[in-house]
C-alpha positions in Angstrom: -0.1 0.0 -0.3 1.0 3.5 -0.9 2.1 6.1 2.1 0.6 9.7 2.1 3.5 12.2 1.2 1.4 14.3 3.5 -0.1 12.6 6.8 2.7 9.5 6.3 -0.4 7.3 6.6 -0.9 4.0 4.8 -3.3 4.7 1.8 -5.8 1.9 0.1 -5.1 1.4 -4.0 -8.6 3.6 -4.6 -7.7 6.5 -2.3 -4.3 7.1 -3.6 -3.2 9.8 -5.9 0.3 9.7 -7.6 1.6 13.6 -8.0 2.3 13.3 -11.8 -1.6 12.7 -12.0 -2.5 16.0 -10.1 -2.8 19.6 -11.9 0.1 21.6 -12.0 -1.2 24.5 -10.3 -2.7 22.1 -7.4 0.7 20.3 -7.8 3.3 23.1 -6.9 0.9 24.8 -3.8 1.6 21.6 -2.2 5.1 21.8 -3.2 5.2 25.0 -1.2 4.4 23.6 2.1 5.3 20.2 1.4 9.0 20.5 -0.9 10.0 16.6 -0.3 6.6 16.0 -2.4 7.5 14.9 -6.0 5.7 13.6 -9.0 6.0 10.2 -7.4 4.9 10.8 -4.4 1.2 9.7 -3.2 -1.5 11.7 -1.5 -4.5 10.6 -0.5 -8.1 12.0 -2.1 -9.2 13.8 1.0 -6.1 15.8 1.2 -5.8 16.4 -2.6 -9.6 18.2 -2.2 -8.4 20.0 0.4 -5.2 21.5 -1.6 -7.7 22.1 -4.8 -10.1 24.0 -2.3 -7.1 26.5 -1.2 -5.7 26.6 -4.8 -9.3 27.5 -6.5 -10.1 30.3 -3.4 -6.4 31.7 -4.3 -7.3 32.4 -7.8 -10.3 33.7 -7.2 -8.2 36.1 -5.1 -6.1 36.5 -7.5 -8.8 37.2 -10.0 -11.0 39.8 -8.1 -8.7 41.3 -5.4 -11.0 40.2 -2.7 -13.7 38.0 -1.9 -17.3 39.3 -2.1 -19.8 37.7 -0.1 -21.1 35.5 -2.8 -17.8 34.7 -3.2 -17.5 33.3 -0.3 -20.6 31.6 -0.3 -19.1 29.8 -3.4 -16.4 28.9 -1.6 -18.6 27.7 1.3 -20.2 25.6 -0.7 -17.6 24.1 -3.1 -15.6 23.3 1.1 -19.5 21.4 1.8 -20.1 19.5 -1.1 -23.7 21.5 -0.7 -25.8 23.0 -3.7 -26.2 27.0 -4.2 -29.6 27.0 -5.4 -32.9 27.9 -4.0 -36.0 25.6 -4.5 -37.9 28.0 -6.7 -40.6 25.7 -7.8 -42.9 26.2 -4.1 -42.6 30.1 -4.9 -43.8 29.9 -8.4 -47.0 27.4 -8.0 -47.9 30.1 -5.6 -48.2 32.4 -8.8 -50.2 30.0 -11.2 -53.4 30.9 -12.2 -56.3 28.1 -12.2 -56.1 27.9 -15.8 -52.1 27.3 -15.7 -52.6 24.5 -12.7 -55.5 22.8 -14.4 -53.4 22.8 -17.5 -50.6 21.1 -15.8 -52.8 18.5 -14.9 -54.3 17.8 -18.0 -50.6 17.7 -19.5 -49.2 15.2 -16.5 -52.6 13.1 -17.7 -51.8 13.2 -21.1 -48.0 12.9 -21.1 -48.6 9.1 -19.1 -48.8 5.7 -19.8 -52.1 5.5 -18.3 -53.5 7.7 -20.8 -51.3 6.4 -23.5 -52.7 3.1 -23.2 -56.3 3.9 -22.4 -56.5 5.4 -25.6 -54.9 2.9 -27.6 -57.5 0.2 -25.6 -60.4 2.7 -26.9 -58.7 3.2 -30.5 -58.8 -0.5 -30.5 -62.2 -1.8 -29.2 
């Protein structure tokens, strides 16, 4: 089993990433903190993801100068693997008219297998 150059712990085969397989910018970031890290060294997926987040944050800071509130939200979402979007469907359904709601119900039934089989059965009888 390979040994992590960062944590010095044994890594399982599926969890280990070789230095040569890491994107150059992230690789160089790892090298700044761990100078002994080489193209032949191994790192765990968790450790690599931590360096990827740091690298991404640095790129955004270089691009914009400083992070705005939305940038912090994006970085937090990336770090936590969470979703940034809202569920807008609930808000939209409240604004629908009676005719629009009825049209949605008809379209739902009209495109269903129940309707298709029923209609085909009706035609054959």
